[in-house]
C-alpha positions in Angstrom: 66.8 93.2 95.0 68.6 95.1 97.5 69.6 93.4 100.8 69.3 95.6 103.9 71.2 95.1 107.1 69.0 95.0 110.0 69.1 98.4 111.8 69.2 97.0 115.3 72.8 98.1 116.4 72.8 100.4 119.5 74.6 103.7 119.1 77.6 102.3 121.0 78.3 99.5 118.5 80.7 101.5 116.3 82.8 98.4 115.6 79.6 96.5 114.2 79.0 99.5 112.0 82.6 99.5 110.6 82.4 95.8 110.0 79.0 96.1 108.2 80.4 99.0 106.0 83.6 96.9 105.3 81.4 93.8 104.2 79.1 96.1 102.1 82.1 97.9 100.4 83.7 94.4 99.8 80.6 93.1 98.2 80.3 96.1 95.9 84.1 96.0 95.0 84.7 92.3 94.6 82.9 91.7 91.4 84.2 94.7 89.8 87.8 93.7 90.9 87.2 90.2 89.4 86.0 91.7 86.1 89.6 93.2 86.0 91.1 89.9 86.8 91.9 91.0 90.3 91.1 89.0 93.3 90.4 90.4 96.8 93.6 89.0 98.1 95.5 90.8 95.4 94.0 94.0 95.8 94.6 93.8 99.6 98.2 93.0 99.0 98.9 95.7 96.5 97.1 98.2 98.5 99.1 97.3 101.7 102.4 97.5 99.8 101.4 100.9 98.3 100.4 102.2 101.9 103.5 100.9 103.5 105.6 103.0 100.9 109.4 102.6 101.3 108.8 100.7 104.6 107.2 97.8 102.6 109.4 95.2 103.8 107.9 91.6 103.7 107.7 91.5 107.4 106.0 95.0 107.6 103.5 93.9 104.9 102.7 90.9 106.7 102.3 92.8 110.1 99.9 95.2 108.2 97.8 92.2 106.7 97.7 90.4 110.0 99.6 87.4 108.8 103.0 85.8 109.4 105.9 86.5 106.9 106.0 82.8 106.2 102.4 82.9 105.3 102.9 85.8 103.0 105.8 84.4 101.2 103.9 82.0 98.8 101.4 85.0 98.0 104.5 87.3 97.4 106.2 84.6 95.2 103.1 84.0 93.1 102.6 87.9 92.7 106.3 88.3 91.6 105.7 85.5 89.1 102.7 87.2 87.9 104.6 90.5 87.4 102.8 92.6 90.0 105.6 92.6 92.5 109.2 93.0 92.8 111.3 91.9 95.7 114.4 94.2 96.3 117.1 94.0 98.7 116.9 96.8 101.3 119.7 99.4 101.1 119.9 99.4 104.9 119.8 95.6 105.6 120.8 93.2 102.9 118.7 90.5 104.7 115.5 92.3 104.3 113.3 92.0 101.1 111.5 95.2 100.3 108.3 94.9 98.1 107.6 97.2 95.1 104.7 97.4 92.6 105.7 96.8 89.1 104.6 99.1 86.5 101.9 96.9 85.5 100.8 96.8 89.0 100.8 100.6 89.3 98.7 100.7 86.3 96.3 98.2 87.7 96.1 100.2 91.0 95.2 103.5 89.2 92.3 101.7 87.7 91.4 100.3 91.2 91.6 103.9 92.7 88.8 104.8 90.2 86.8 102.0 91.5 87.5 103.2 95.1 86.5 106.8 94.3 83.2 105.5 92.9 82.6 103.5 95.9 83.6 106.4 98.2 81.2 108.6 96.2 78.1 106.1 96.6 78.9 105.8 100.4 79.0 109.6 100.9 76.1 110.7 98.8 73.8 113.0 100.6 76.4 113.5 103.3 77.7 117.2 103.7 81.4 117.9 103.4 81.5 118.9 107.0 79.9 115.7 108.3 82.3 113.7 106.1 85.2 115.4 107.4 84.0 114.7 111.0 83.4 111.1 110.3 86.9 110.8 108.7 88.5 112.5 111.8 86.7 109.9 114.1 87.7 106.8 112.1 91.3 108.2 112.0 91.0 108.4 115.9 89.7 105.0 116.2 92.4 103.6 114.0 95.0 105.5 116.1 93.5 104.2 119.4 93.7 100.3 118.1 97.1 100.8 116.6 98.4 102.3 119.8 96.8 99.4 121.8 98.3 96.8 119.2 101.7 98.3 118.9 102.7 100.3 121.9 106.0 102.1 121.5 
């Protein structure tokens, strides 16, 4: 049985559509991640550390996840203990801890990447390359607008 969200959103409700896509993608991914022994929280943490790259200080990762560094501390500790994360002292500031994926976590993220590619393929089925590229550009602009509003420089 397939659940269908009601198509009652007005054309201006972009945020509601994004939220619905997020919920649907999460519902598709979560059981597959669980089958790999990965919780949604672990996926989000590892993906955020990966996206932050060399700037993956614990403070930056917490900011990107929308939590306080103190809240993130326990989760980081558990993932270090599990062998998925390393805490390394920053070369720029010895007070700062940088988070890095372990080799095991990198292997796990390669497997998760295949799941994400499958999810992407399902989402974009029947959508032409030009429309897909336009949608990506629009979503990037929406993200930029919100980042600018949240983190003005």
